[in-house]
N, C-alpha and C positions, 0 to 999 in steps of 0.2 A: 404252781406245778410241783408235784411231789416226785422226787427221784430217789431211787435206791441204787447208789453207786456200786459198781462191781467191786467185790472184795478180792478179786483174783490178783495175785501178785505176779510179777514177771518171772519167766523162766531164765535159765542161764544163757550165756552168750551164744550167738549163732555159730553153726558149724557148716563148712562147705559140704555139698552133696557127696555122699559116699564115705565121709569120714566116720570112723568107728573108734570107740574106746577112748576118745579124747575127752579130757575133763573140761567142764564148763560149757559143753555144747547145749544148744537149744533144741530140745527134743520133747516128744510125748513123754519121755521119761529121762531123767538125768541121773538117777541112781538106781542101782540094781535092786530087785525085790529081795526081801529077806531070805527067800529060798534061792540058793545059789544057782540051781539049774533052771530057774524060771526065766522065760524069755519076756515075761510081762514086767514092765518097769514103771516106777512111780514118778509122778511129777515133783520136781523140786523148784521152789520159787524164791525170788528175792524181792526186796522192796523196790517199787518203781522209782525211777528217777524223777526229778522235778520236771513237770510237763513244759516248763518254760525253757528248759535246757535243750539245746539242739541235739538231736539224736546222733550218737556216735556212728550209727550204721550208715547214715547218709552224708555225714560230714566228710568231704573230700572223696567220696565214693559215688558209684553210679546211683541214680535216683531209683527209689524202690516203689513198688506198687503197695498201697496201703489197703488192707481188707479189714473193715470195721464191723463188729457184730453188735447191733442194737437190739436184737431179739432173736428168738429161735434156737439158741444154744443154751444148754443147761435147763431147758424147759420145753414143754409142748405148746406150740402156738406163738403168736406175736412175732412172726418171722419178719426180719428186716436186716439186710446186709448192705453196706455201702462200700464201694470201691473208689479209691482216690489215686490219681496220678497227676502230678503237676498242678495245673489250674482246673482240672476236671474231676467231678464226682458224679457217679451214677449210683442209683439206689435199686436194689433187687427186692421186690415185694414190700408190703407195708401192712402187716396184719394186726389183728387184735387177739385177745384171749378172754376167757371167762374169769371173773373175779374169784378169789379164794374165799374160804370161810371166814378169814380174818378181815374181810372188806365188806362189812354189812352195808347194804343199800347201793353199792357201786354197780353200774350197769356193764361197763367194759373196762378193760385194761389195754392201753396202747403203748407203743415204745416212746421213750424220751428222745426227742430229736434236737436237743440243745446243740450238739456239735454241728448238725446240718443247718440249723437256722443261723448259727454264728458264721457259717461258710456258704450261705445261700447263693452268693454270686458265682460259686463254683459248680453248683448242682445243675447238671445238664438234662436230667430226666429220670423217670421211674419206669423200670421194666418189670412186668408182671409174669409170673410163671403160670398162674391159673386163678380161678375166681372164688376159691374158698375164703371164708371169713378170716382165717388165720393168716391169709396172705394179702387180702385187700381191705379188711374191715376197718383199718385205721385211716384209710385214705381221705374220707370226708373231713377228718379233723386235721390231718397233716397238710393237705392241700390248701388249707386256709393260711398256713404259715409258709408253705413252699409252692409258689405258683410256677410249676414246671410241667413240661409235657409228660404224658403217661402213655405207655405202649403196652398193648395186650391183644389177645385174640378176640374174635367177635363176641363170643359168649362172655368172656371175662369182662369186657368193657360194657356189655349190655347190663350185666349184674351191677357193675360199678355205677353206671349211669342212673339206674333206678335208685341207688343209695344216695347219689348226689342230688337227685330231684327232691328227695325227702328233706334235704338240707338247703334246697333252693340254690344249688350251686351248678346246675346243669349248663349254664351259659358262661361260666367263669373258668372252666377247666378245659385244657387242650388234650383231648383223647384221640389217640392214633391207633387204628386197627391194623394189626399185622397178621400174617399167616405163617404156618411152619415153612421154613426155608427163607423167610424174609430176613434181610440184613439191614440194620440201621447204623448210622454214624452218630455218636453222641460226643460232642466236643471234638478235639483233635486227637484224643488219646484212646478212645473206646469205640470199638465196632462190635455190635451185638447181633448174633444170628440166633433165630428161634428154631429149635429142633423138636419135632413131634415126639411126644411120649404118651404113654397110657396112664390114666389115673381115674379116680372115681368121679371126675367131672370132665366134660368135654372141653376141648380147647386148651389142654395142658401142654406146656412146652418146657424143655430144658433150655439153657442159655449157653452158647459158646461165645465167649467174649475175647476179642483180640485186644491186647494191651501192648505197650512198648516193651515190656519185659517178657512177654510170652502169652500163650493161650490159657484162659481160665474157663473151666467147664463147671456150671452149676446145674445139678440134676433137677432142681425143684422137687416136688413130690411126684413119684412115678412108680410104676410097676411094669413088668414085661408080660403083656397079655397077647397071646398068639391068636386068640379068637375074639377080638374086641367087637362090641355090638355095632359100632359104626363102620367096621371093616378097615379102619385106618390103623395100621400097625405102628408101634414105636419104630422110629427111624434108626434101627441098629446099623444100617449100612453107613449112614452119615456119621454116626458116633464112631464107628470103626475108622472111617476116613480121617476124622479129626485126631484119633489116636495115632494113626500112621504119620500125620503131619507133626505131631508132638504137642502134648498138653503139659503146661508148666504146673498148674494147680487144679486139683479137683476138690469141689465142694459137693458132697453127696449126702442125701438125706439118710437118717438113721432110725426112723420110727420103728421099723420091724426087724431091726438087726438081731433081736433075740430069737427070732423064729427061723428054724432051719428049713431048707428046701426052697420051694417056690410058691408064690401065692396062687390061688385058684382064679380061673377066668370069671369075668362078670357073667358070661353066658351060662355058667353053672347055676347062678341064682335064678335065671329065667326058667331053667328046667325044674328047679325045686318049686318055684311059684306055680308053674303049670300043674304040677302034681297036686298042690294044695287047692287050686281052683277046681280041679277035677274031683277032689274028695269033698268039696263043700258046695256042690251045685245048687242046693236049695237054701244056703245060708248067705247072709249079708257079710261082705268081706271088708275089713279095714286093713290098710297097710301103712305103717309108719316108717318113714325113711328120711334120709337127708334130702332136703329140697334141691340141693345143687347136683345130685346124682342123676343127671338128665338121662343117661343110658338106662338106669334102672326104671325111671319114670316111663321111658319109652317101652320097655318090656312089659310093664304093668298095663299100660294103655293098650298095647297090642293084645295082651291076654284078655283084657276086658272086652275088646271087640270080638275076639275068638269065642268067648263064652256069652256073648250077647248081653253084656253088662254096660251100663252107663257109668261114667266116672265123675266123682265130685271131689274137689280139692278142699282140704281143710287147713287153715293156718295162713296168715298173711304172707309169710315168706314163700310158702309153697305156691300160693296163687301168683305172687309177683314173679318168681323165677320161671314157673311154667309159662307164664304169659311172655316173658322176655325170650325164652328159648323158642317158643312157637313163632314169634315175630321174625326171628332171624333164621328160622329153618332148622334149628338144632333139634327141636321136638316136633314131631309130626302127628297130628290127630285131627279128626273131623269134629267140628263144633257141635254137630248133632249128637256126638257121643259124650258130650260134657254137659253136666247139669249143675246148677247152683246148689250149694249145700243147704240153702234155706228151703229148697223145693224137693228134698229127697223123700218127703212123706208120701209123695204121689207115685213112688217107684217101689215095686215089690223087692223084698230082700234079695231074691235070687238074681235080680237084674241090676245090682248096684255094687260098685267098688268105691270106697272112700279112701283117698290117699291123703295122709295128714303129716304134719310136723309132729315133733315130740318123741322121736326115737331115743333121745337122751334123757327123757323124764323132766324136761325143763318145766318149772312150775306154771308158767303162763302159756305153754304150748297147747295146741289143739288136742292132742291125745291125752295129756294130763287132765285137762278140763273135762274131756269126755269121760275119762275114767272116774272123775269126781262128780259126775252128773251136773256139770256147770257150763255146758256148751249148748244152751238154747234148745233147738229142736232135735239134736242128736242125742239119743239115749241108748246105752248099751243094754243088750238083753241076751236071753238064752239062745237066740238064733244067730248070734254074731261070732265070727271068727276074726281075731285080731292078729296080724302078722307084724312083728317088730323086725324090720329088715335093716338091722344095724347092730353093731356091738357097742357096749358101753365104753365111752371114752374114760380112761383112768380118772377116778374121782367121782364119776357119775353113777356108779353101780347102785348105790342105795336108792337114788331117785328113780332109776329105771325099774328096779324090783318093786318099789312102792307102787308104781303105775301098774305093773303086771299083777300084783296082789289085788289092787282095786278092781282091775278088769275081771279077774277070777271071781271076786265077791259079787259082781253084778251078773254073773252067769256066763260070761263069754268064754270061748275057747281061745287060748293064746298060744301062738307059735313064735318062738324066738330062737336065737342062734344056737343055744344049747340043745334044742330039740330038732332042728332041721337046718339045712344049708341055705338059709335065707339071706345071708350076707357074706360078701368076700371083701377083703381089705383092698384098698387102693394103693397100698405102700409095698415096696419091694421087700421080699424075704432075703435071707442070706445068699442063696445061689444067684438071685437076680443082681444083687449088689456085687457079687464076685464077677459076674459077666461084665458089668459096666467097668469095673476096675481093670479087667483083662483087656477090654477093647480100647480103653483110653490110655492105659499105661502111664499115669501121671508121674511127674517128678516129685511133686509135693502133694500132701493130702491134709484137708481139714474136714472132719466129720461135722455135719450140721443137722438141724431139725431133730432134736431129741434131748431128753434129760441126760445128766452127766453119765449115767450108767450106759445109755445107748451110745453116746459118743465114745466112751472107753471101749466098749465091745466092738464098735466099728473100726476103731484104731487097731485093735488086736487082730481083726480080720485082715486088715491091710498088711500088717506085719507077717501074718501067716502066708500071705500071697507073695512075700518077698520084699516088701518095701522096708527101707531102713527106718528105725524108730526116730532117727535124727531128722527125717523128712516129714514127720507128722506132728501136728500141734492140736491139742484139745483146748478149746477156748471157752470163755464165759462171756456173759453180756458185758459190754464195755471194752472188750479186748480189741487191740489193734495189732494186726499181723503185717509185718513188712516182708515183701517177697521181691527178690531180684532174680536174675537168670540163674544164679548159682546158690543162693541162700534163702532161708526162711527163718524168721525170728519174731518173737513178741516184742513190740515196742511199747511206748507209754499208753496207758489206757485213755479212752475218751469218755466224756460224760455219758452215762447211759443208765437205764433202769426202767421205770414205768411211770405213766401218767394215768390218773383215774378219771373216768368219764361217768358222771352221775346226772342223768337227765340232760339238760342243756348245758350243764357246767362241765368244762374241760380243765382239769388241773386245779379246780378250786376246792376239792376235797383233799385236805392234807392230813398229816399224821395226827394233828390235834383233833380234827373232826372224826377221824377213824377211831381214835382213842375214846372219844366221848360216846360214839355209837356203840362201841363194844361194851363200855361201862354201862350204858343204858340197857343193853340187851342182857347183861349178866345180873345186874342188881336193881334196875329200875330207877325211878325218879321220885324225889321227895321235895315238895315245894312248901316253903314257909313264907307267909305274908304277914307283915307287921304294919298296922295303920297307926300313924303318929299324928297327934294334934299339932298343927304347924305353929300355933300361937304359944301353947304351953310347953311343947316338947314332951308331953306325956303319951303313953301308949293307950290308944283308943280301942284297939282290938288286935287279936292274934289268931291266925287261921293256918291250918296245915292240911295238905292233901298229898296223895301219891298216885303214881301210875306204875304198874309192873313191880311194885315193892311188896306191899301187904294190902289185904282187903279191909277197907275201913270198918264195915259192920262187925267183922270178926275180931278186930284188934283196936276197938275204940279206946281202950285204956292207954295204949301206946300213944295214940294221937293226943289224948288229953295231957298225958305226962310230957309229951314233946312241947306242947304249948307252955307248960310250966318251965321247962328247960330254957326256952327262948326268953321268957320274962326274966328268969334268973340271970341269963347271960347279959341282959341289957341293964341290970340294976345299977352297975357301976359306971354306966356311960351316960354322959350328958347329951341326950338326943337333940336338944335345941341347938347346942353348939356344933353338932355334927351335921346339921341341916345343910343340904346342898352337895355334900360329899359323904355318901353313906358307905364308903369302902370299909372303914373300920367296923362299922355296925354289922355289915353283911359277913365280914370275916369272922367276927365273934359268934354270930348265929351258926354259921356253918361248922365252926370248930366244935362248939358244944353239942350240936345236933349229931355230928359225926360220931363223937365219943359215945353219946347216949344210945343211938340206934345200933351201933356195933355191939355194945354191951347187951342190949335187949334181944338182938336178932342174929348176931354174927354175920351181918351183911353190911355192905358199903354202897348204898344207893347214891346216885348223883344228887347233890343237894343244891337247890336253887333258892336263894333268899331274895325277897322283894320288899321294898319300903314304899308305902303310899302315904302322902301327906294330905290331911283334910283340914 
């Protein structure tokens, strides 16, 4: 298991609610900004105490609620938060994220759950806010280590169940379906209420958690949509009631904190898509969108029926989620209106809509393969209109525009967010976040679900609304925040970071493997093979080859000289005496070859030396 421990150091000592100007307080900021009149303050940290030392905050004082961040803060994705009080721990979400460019070959990145496995007897359950990958994607791996009940809405668990079936875990996990307004008891210290919110996937909920020290409200991912496709509005009335009763701690998402105003309704996308359908009545239409956005899929399917078009799904996740949503009644369509993508050749262009994955330009997604002419019977032509109904996730822009360019090269007409309103965000803008803060009126606040700049901006928004900076904490992965009825403070960090998933391997790709992969990708591989006569200890043959370094036919002289370098390196070594343990021999070969190849090419390929006895 590879872990990247949080480097965050602890902030200064806790201060009681309402205390101002006191030195040593635990705040979003403990020292004033260099500009005297600025209300924005910077974090001051100190070295953490020895984790084995009992916390001063709990010694002889009331027991605190611990809020531990294992993912989703200081980053986008991999959302996972744990709450602990006494002998009970509950987990909120368990997501994954895409690997970065410095993780070649890695499929997924999931949270490090070292702390939870070490305290597995305390874990009472996992509660899920919604079914997006960055909130449930790590569960098939985590549930192998933590056999605990999982709670979520019908669609969330239907998507999760499909993932568990792929891992042959469907009969080993305790899944419990809840509805908005459901209340569950987890252990003796936690009561969780699911509160309906709007988001870009059906079945999304915020969580109102009752604890011995007070109420904790976790927004999950949300927006305030007054015209939702399914007609189910965010339950602002219940949120206001909770605020009236008193909320101790608010954990609110921060993804769109940089966007002023309010997000647009999902219904607006339907209006834009309707206009595009009307303008392309004789053309074949492709629409790439997130497979999990069931409401958008429903709008597309309804438009297809309106314009007498059949629908084909492209991409495994699109097919699987559409099937799951249809079985539980979240997605409604007639099977007569659906056609297998392998049979679309029998349908006229004007009578067909193809809904695909690949809105983020993923290399193996359906749209990318279609754009590269690598998707079997589906070929893009001059009578095709392709709608990319999504905005690029930060970091994916280049991949998305590569796909768009390839679609244009093949003659298609492409419509994307910069050209039409074919996508709206599922995350709250500033005014929607202000509304939640106003309704809940929390005593303490921790911004979540965002990179550090998002968390900082969200903290500043809370202060502009009147919250004391001493009542706000910005966290990082591995942070543990202790909350009592009167105080909030950073405690000792917990083990946290990431675990890499590569194929069937979980955690077996470590720093050494990543280093080797990066080395291979940058400078290639050079292999030296020496054949030694076992009886005489003499060199019988020397051979060299390379991959990703230089081309043999064009640089034959280098290869021949490399063979001479190897022979020269072995002249002073008694190969017969070294028989059985070739460590010194291999080291000598690599050393001489490394020096020679760098002088000739200014490159440092990975060098592998092999000794064969005959």
